[in-house]
C-alpha positions, 0 to 999 in steps of 0.5 A: 806861697814864697818861692826863693826862685823869685830872687833869681827871676827878679836878678834876670829882669834887672841884668844888663846881660839878659837873654830869654829865659828857660825855666825847667822843672818837673810838672806841678812844680809851681812854674806857671803860678810863680811866673804869673806871680812875678809878671803881675808884681814886676811888670806892667802887663803879662802876655801868657800863652800856653801851647798845651791848652791852645794847640793852634799856637804852634802854627804861629811859628810855622812860618817867619820866626823872626822877632819882629813877626812874632811880637805882631802876631802874638799881640794879635792872638793875645789881644794884648799890646806888648811893650818892650821892658814893660810886658813879660812874655810867658810861653808855657809848656813850650816843649810842645812846639820845638820851632818856638824854642828855635825862636828864642835865638832870634829874640835874643839876636833881634829883640833883646829889649822883650822879656820873654820866658819859656817854661815847660815840664819836660824841657829837659827831654825836649831839648835833647832830642837829636833832631832838634836845633837848640839856641845854644848861647842864646838863652839862659836856664833856670831849674825850679825844684819842688819847695824845700824845707825852708820854704815849707816852713814859711808856707806854714807861717813858721817865719820866726823858726826859720829865723832861728834855725839860721841863727843857730846854724851861723853861730853853730849854737844849739836850738832852745830844746823846745824849738828844736823839737818842734823843727824835728816835728815839722821835719817829719811832716815834711817827710809826709807832705814833701815839697810839691806846691799843691800838696803843701798848699792843702796841708797849711790850709787843712792839716789833712794828710788824707787829702795830701796823699790824695794829691800826691797819688794823683801827681804820681799818675800824671808822671805816668802818663807823661812817660807814656806820652812823651816816650816810646812804648818800650821807654815808658815801660822801663821809666816806670820800672826804674822809678817805681823801684827807687824805694826799693833801692833806698831800702837797701843797707847800700843804696848804690843802684843796682840793676839786678833789683829791677828784674832778673837779667837787667843791666845798664845797656837796657836801662840807661836811656830810661834812666836818662829820660827820667833825670831829664824829665826832672822826676829823679836825680843821680848822684855819682860816686867820685874816684878822685878828690879834684877839682872840678869833682865832676870830671872824676866820677865813676859813671857806672857807680851812682845812687838814684833819689826821687826829686820830691821826698813826699811823692816818695813816701807816697809811692812806697805807701808809708803810713803818716803816723809811721813818719810822724812818730819814727816808727820802728817799721820804718827801719830799713828805709829810714836811712835811704829816705833821709839821704834823698831829703838831704839831697833834695835840700842841697840840690835845691840850694845849688849844690852839685852832689857826689858821694864817696866810698873807699876800698874798704867799703867806708862811705860818705853820703855826699860830697859837695864843693863849697867856698873853695873847699871839698866837704863831706856830709854824713847823713844819719836818720836818728840820734846817732853819734858814730861817724866812722866813715866820715872820720876815715875820709877826713884822716885820709884826705886831711879835711879842714871841715866835716858835716854830720846831719841827724836828730841831734842839736847844733854843735861842734866837735873838733873839725865836725859840725853836727847839724839837725837834718831840718837844717840841711837847707842852710848848707 
């Protein structure tokens, strides 16, 4: 299955200023598969090492971690000749061995001609440990996300539909009705399947939603085990409580995160560490309210006002135990959750395309779901789960800040009205 991150990996390989690369991403997001495919396509040989399946590998980093020593040792352990510029070295699940992460500094300083990529499911957690010496300035970092909607369509063989969506987005021209309907159907399928590669692969091969749901449930169990394995006992309990509560938060009219929905008496001081752990592990994303419309937006946030979204919308629907038929046919039983689910979907598409997302709220409770900065402009984005033409909050925002451009996402076809572009939810990846 095609992953657009491959383009970034090729750019890294060809860069004159290449450093060892850290590839982050939640467990089972496709890091190992993509790196091995990248190595096979772009290099003569691949030297692959996994610290989880080969625990003794950590011993190689106990002593001398100079690049020269490690290259010789890895060549011996992997029974492969590692050649400058022609061999890709992959250190997988590197969070297991902190000293191996430190060693990346010496590869950068002493042997930059060797191409090395380190990957891990909990790298964010590992590199933020207080006792750990992270090689600041000596590595590049790339984050891998679940497959977004474009990649999902390509996996299903819908190449022509992708081209048509991009064409209509560029021209802001309505899609032919039959294609618009088809793209919305695929969008609803994506809500059920999500973007975890194994789930997409099963769906593309079998169209079996039962198999997909079983795979999603297995992934959720794996995340729970990670919370217990790489966390304190108390931290694991809190992290699980926050994660399982996402669907409750998103079912409210106001999807701003409320500690009181976790349990009685809950407050920020008790759960901030758990929320931060989930963010660093990649399973959730936090979107802050922006207080001032100034650049950079991240400097003007309210740290106490935020929303939490799941990294993958398919896992979210599995956790909510939503019936696939309700998703496919837009059942009224989803009414309380439709808005939050659509927001979660849009955030994952925007983040996968490299946007940093925020939201805005006025003193009179007008709210714009997302604020992004693109091409030198601050752009408000309002999300509608259905064919809703009212955009009161977006109008208030644009009038207040004299915005040149706003976006309304929903189930309506492409179009423009004044300064507002109407874009179907299935085209959120184009933004």
